[in-house]
C-alpha positions in Angstrom: -49.5 -136.3 -148.6 -48.8 -138.9 -151.3 -46.0 -140.4 -149.1 -48.5 -141.0 -146.3 -50.8 -143.0 -148.6 -47.9 -145.1 -149.7 -47.0 -146.0 -146.1 -50.7 -146.8 -145.4 -50.9 -149.1 -148.4 -47.6 -150.8 -147.5 -48.9 -151.4 -143.9 -52.1 -152.8 -145.2 -50.2 -155.1 -147.6 -48.0 -156.2 -144.7 -51.0 -157.0 -142.5 -52.5 -159.0 -145.4 -49.4 -161.2 -145.6 -49.6 -162.3 -141.9 -52.2 -165.1 -142.2 -50.6 -166.8 -145.2 -47.2 -166.7 -143.5 -48.7 -168.0 -140.3 -50.3 -170.9 -142.2 -47.0 -171.6 -144.0 -45.1 -171.9 -140.7 -47.8 -174.1 -139.1 -47.8 -176.4 -142.1 -44.0 -176.6 -141.9 -44.2 -177.5 -138.3 -46.8 -180.1 -138.9 -44.8 -181.6 -141.8 -41.7 -181.8 -139.6 -43.7 -183.6 -136.9 -45.2 -186.0 -139.4 -41.8 -186.8 -140.8 -40.5 -187.5 -137.3 -43.5 -189.8 -136.6 -43.0 -191.6 -139.9 -39.3 -192.3 -139.0 -40.5 -193.7 -135.6 -43.0 -195.9 -137.3 -40.4 -197.1 -139.8 -38.1 -198.2 -136.9 -41.0 -199.9 -135.2 -41.9 -201.6 -138.5 -38.4 -202.9 -139.0 -38.3 -204.2 -135.5 -41.6 -206.0 -135.9 -40.5 -207.5 -139.2 -37.3 -208.8 -137.6 -39.4 -210.2 -134.7 -41.8 -211.9 -137.1 -38.9 -213.4 -139.0 -37.3 -214.7 -135.9 -40.6 -216.3 -134.7 -40.6 -218.4 -137.9 -37.5 -220.3 -136.6 -38.1 -223.5 -134.8 -35.6 -222.7 -132.1 -37.2 -219.4 -131.3 -40.7 -220.9 -131.2 -39.4 -223.5 -128.7 -37.7 -220.9 -126.6 -40.8 -218.7 -126.4 -43.0 -221.7 -125.5 -40.6 -222.6 -122.7 -40.8 -219.1 -121.4 -44.6 -219.6 -121.2 -44.0 -222.8 -119.2 -44.8 -225.2 -121.9 -43.2 -228.6 -122.3 -42.8 -231.1 -125.2 -45.3 -234.0 -125.3 -42.5 -236.5 -124.5 -41.3 -234.5 -121.4 -42.5 -234.7 -117.9 -43.3 -231.4 -116.3 -42.1 -230.6 -112.8 -43.2 -227.7 -110.5 -40.8 -226.5 -107.8 -42.5 -224.8 -104.9 -40.6 -222.6 -102.6 
C-alpha cells in the first residue's frame, strides 16, 4: 500500500509541473520570434540609414529629382509623345 501512495504523489507532482513547463516553452518560442524580428528590424534600420546618408549627396538628390521628371531652372524641359 505505501508504494501506491508514492506513485500517486509522483503523478500529482508530475501533473503540477506541466503548466510551468508549457509556459517556459511558450516564452522560449516568443523570445526566439522576437530576436528574429529584432534582427530583421536591424537590417531595415541599416538600409534606411544608408539611404538617408546617400540622399544627403548632391548627385543623389539630382538623380532622384530627374527620376521624378524635374529639371534645373536653367534647362528647357521637353516632352516626347509617342
